C-alpha positions as CSV (number, residue, x, y, z in Angstrom):
1,X,0.1,-0.1,-0.1
2,X,3.4,2.9,0.8
3,X,4.3,1.6,-2.3
4,X,1.0,2.9,-4.2
5,X,0.6,5.9,-2.0
6,X,4.2,7.0,-3.0
7,X,3.9,6.2,-6.7
8,X,0.4,7.9,-6.0
9,X,1.9,10.7,-4.8
10,X,4.5,10.7,-7.2
11,X,2.3,11.4,-9.7
12,X,0.4,14.3,-8.5
13,X,3.9,16.3,-7.3
14,X,4.8,16.4,-10.8
15,X,1.6,16.4,-13.2
16,X,0.9,20.5,-12.2
17,X,4.5,20.9,-13.9
18,X,4.1,18.1,-16.7
19,X,0.8,20.7,-17.0
20,X,2.2,23.8,-17.3
21,X,5.3,22.0,-20.1
22,X,1.7,21.0,-22.2
23,X,0.8,24.0,-22.0
24,X,3.7,26.4,-23.3
25,X,4.0,23.3,-26.4
26,X,0.4,23.3,-27.1
27,X,0.0,27.3,-26.9
28,X,1.5,28.4,-30.9
29,X,0.2,25.8,-32.3
30,X,-3.2,26.8,-30.4
31,X,-2.6,30.6,-32.5
32,X,-1.8,30.1,-35.6
33,X,-5.1,29.4,-36.9
34,X,-6.5,32.1,-35.2
35,X,-4.4,34.1,-36.4
36,X,-4.6,32.7,-39.7
37,X,-8.8,33.3,-39.7
38,X,-8.8,37.1,-39.5
39,X,-7.2,38.2,-43.5
40,X,-9.1,41.3,-43.4
41,X,-6.2,43.9,-42.7
42,X,-3.4,43.1,-44.5
43,X,-0.4,45.3,-44.1
44,X,2.3,45.1,-47.5
45,X,5.6,46.7,-47.8
46,X,6.1,50.0,-49.8
47,X,7.3,49.4,-53.6
48,X,10.6,48.7,-53.8
49,X,12.3,51.8,-55.6
50,X,14.7,50.5,-58.3
51,X,17.2,52.7,-58.2
52,X,19.8,51.2,-60.0
53,X,23.1,51.2,-58.2
54,X,23.7,47.9,-58.5
55,X,24.1,47.9,-61.7
56,X,26.7,50.7,-61.5
57,X,28.5,49.2,-59.2
58,X,28.3,45.9,-61.4
59,X,30.5,47.6,-63.9
60,X,32.6,49.9,-61.6
61,X,33.9,46.6,-60.5
62,X,34.8,45.3,-63.9
63,X,37.2,48.1,-64.7
64,X,38.9,48.2,-61.2
């Protein structure tokens, strides 16, 4: 009987810690569907202006 009680005590002592770890691991997985459900607001980056600096740099490096 003492062995069963000791095992049950160990399990009950570790249960809150295991629950906390599982909740921390499951939170990002459960948050992804909620983030994907709201597609009304999309933040887009501004259009990249082409200044052709790369081409000038390429030509100057080939000459040197």
